[in-house]
C-alpha positions in Angstrom: -0.3 -0.1 0.0 3.0 2.4 0.9 4.4 1.7 -2.2 1.5 2.7 -4.1 1.2 5.7 -2.4 4.6 6.9 -3.5 3.6 6.8 -7.0 1.3 9.9 -6.2 3.0 12.9 -6.8 1.2 14.6 -3.8 2.4 12.5 -1.5 5.9 12.7 0.6 6.7 9.2 2.8 9.0 9.6 5.3 9.7 6.2 6.6 11.5 6.8 10.3 13.1 3.6 10.6 15.0 4.0 7.1 15.3 7.8 8.1 16.5 7.2 11.7 17.6 3.9 12.8 19.4 5.1 15.5 16.5 7.0 17.2 18.4 10.5 16.6 15.2 12.5 15.0 16.0 15.8 12.7 13.2 17.7 14.8 13.9 20.5 12.2 13.4 18.6 9.0 10.5 16.9 10.6 8.6 20.2 11.1 9.6 21.5 8.2 8.1 18.4 6.1 4.9 19.0 8.2 4.7 22.5 7.7 4.3 21.4 3.9 1.6 18.9 4.6 -2.4 19.2 4.4 -2.5 15.5 5.7 -0.5 13.3 8.5 -1.1 9.7 7.9 0.4 7.7 10.6 0.4 4.1 9.1 2.3 1.1 11.4 1.8 -2.1 12.5 -0.2 -2.3 16.1 2.4 -3.2 18.6 0.7 -4.3 21.6 -2.0 -2.1 21.3 0.0 1.1 20.6 2.3 2.6 17.9 5.9 1.3 17.7 8.4 2.7 19.9 10.1 5.2 17.2 6.2 6.7 15.8 6.1 7.6 19.7 9.7 9.5 20.0 8.8 11.0 16.6 5.7 12.5 18.1 7.3 13.1 21.7 10.1 15.0 19.6 8.3 16.5 16.8 5.2 18.0 18.5 7.1 20.9 20.4 4.8 23.4 22.8 5.0 26.9 20.8 5.0 24.9 17.5 2.5 21.9 18.0 0.3 23.2 20.7 0.4 26.1 23.4 0.1 29.2 22.7 0.5 31.0 19.6 1.2 27.4 17.9 -0.8 27.1 14.6 2.1 24.8 12.3 -0.2 21.8 12.9 -3.8 23.7 13.0 -6.3 22.6 10.8 -4.3 19.6 9.2 -5.9 16.5 8.9 -4.5 13.1 10.9 -5.4 9.8 9.4 -4.2 6.8 11.8 -3.9 3.7 9.5 -3.0 0.7 11.4 -2.5 -3.2 10.2 -2.6 -6.0 13.0 -1.7 -9.5 12.7 -5.4 -10.4 14.0 -8.8 -10.5 12.8 -11.5 -7.4 13.4 -13.5 -9.7 15.8 -10.3 -9.8 18.3 -10.9 -6.1 19.1 -14.2 -5.8 19.7 -14.9 -4.6 22.9 -15.2 -6.7 25.7 -12.7 -9.0 24.0 -9.6 -6.5 24.1 -9.4 -2.9 23.7 -11.7 -1.9 20.8 -10.4 0.7 17.8 -12.6 3.4 19.3 -10.3 3.2 22.9 -7.0 2.4 21.3 -7.3 5.4 19.1 -7.9 7.8 21.9 -4.2 9.1 22.5 -3.8 10.0 18.7 -7.2 11.4 18.4 -6.6 13.8 22.1 -2.9 14.7 20.2 -4.7 15.7 17.7 -7.2 17.7 19.0 -4.8 19.6 21.3 -2.7 20.6 18.4 -6.0 21.6 16.6 -5.5 18.8 13.7 -8.5 17.5 12.3 -8.9 13.7 13.3 -10.2 11.9 10.4 -11.9 8.0 10.9 -8.9 5.5 11.3 -8.4 2.9 8.9 -7.6 -0.4 10.4 -6.3 -3.5 8.2 -7.0 -6.3 10.1 -4.8 -10.0 8.9 -2.4 -7.5 7.5 0.5 -10.4 7.3 -1.9 -12.5 4.3 -2.8 -8.7 2.9 -2.5 -7.7 -0.8 -1.6 -4.3 -0.9 -3.5 -3.3 -3.8 -7.4 -3.7 -2.5 -6.1 -1.7 0.4 -5.0 1.1 -1.3 -8.4 1.2 -3.6 -10.4 1.4 -0.1 -8.2 3.4 1.4 -7.4 6.3 -1.2 -10.0 5.5 -3.5 -13.2 7.5 -5.2 -14.7 7.8 -1.5 -11.5 9.4 -0.2 -9.5 8.7 2.4 -10.8 7.1 5.7 -13.8 6.1 3.9 -14.2 2.3 5.6 -13.4 2.0 9.3 -12.1 -1.1 9.4 -11.7 -4.3 7.0 -10.0 -7.5 7.1 -8.5 -9.7 4.5 -8.8 -13.2 5.1 -6.0 -16.0 5.1 -5.8 -17.5 1.8 -7.1 -20.7 3.4 -10.6 -19.0 3.8 -13.3 -18.3 1.6 -14.1 -14.7 0.9 -9.7 -14.4 0.9 -8.0 -12.1 -0.7 -4.3 -13.6 -1.6 -1.0 -11.9 -0.9 1.4 -11.0 -3.4 3.7 -9.1 -1.3 3.9 -10.4 2.4 5.1 -8.5 4.9 4.7 -5.1 3.1 1.1 -4.2 4.7 2.9 -4.3 8.0 5.5 -1.9 7.9 7.0 0.2 10.6 6.4 3.5 11.7 5.4 5.0 8.6 4.3 8.7 7.7 3.2 10.6 4.7 1.8 13.7 4.1 1.0 15.1 1.0 
């Protein structure tokens, strides 16, 4: 899905694990990239009901007081934030009553977006991503109805009826991706 998005000239992909394998984030470069963006997509696999450690550090370092939030902060005001998360489990594993549902899991990022005066978009959760073919994922997320048109959907194992076979296993579960455009 990420590879297909990169073909769009209006999309800039900043792979945090490629840019900062040592976790030494260039805050100024990241803030400049965000200032140019209208949309911030935080795309990552779900790690223990949260984001990967480098993405959490990125938010902590880049979203600074006076720039992202607080008195006079307007850098992120009015920009949109989309949480695009992949899981290894199926949708029913995240229903309320079992592990926390996505409305609960999204609360920290939703609160961050609100605090930074960003527009929170409906999260996109791709379940069973290790079996995913990224082409239908891309059409659903970025298709004619726009980003965030689908809240949750599952990609069943190829052994299950109604499956979408995977041509590129692992592509849907890459770590800590952001894209702005």
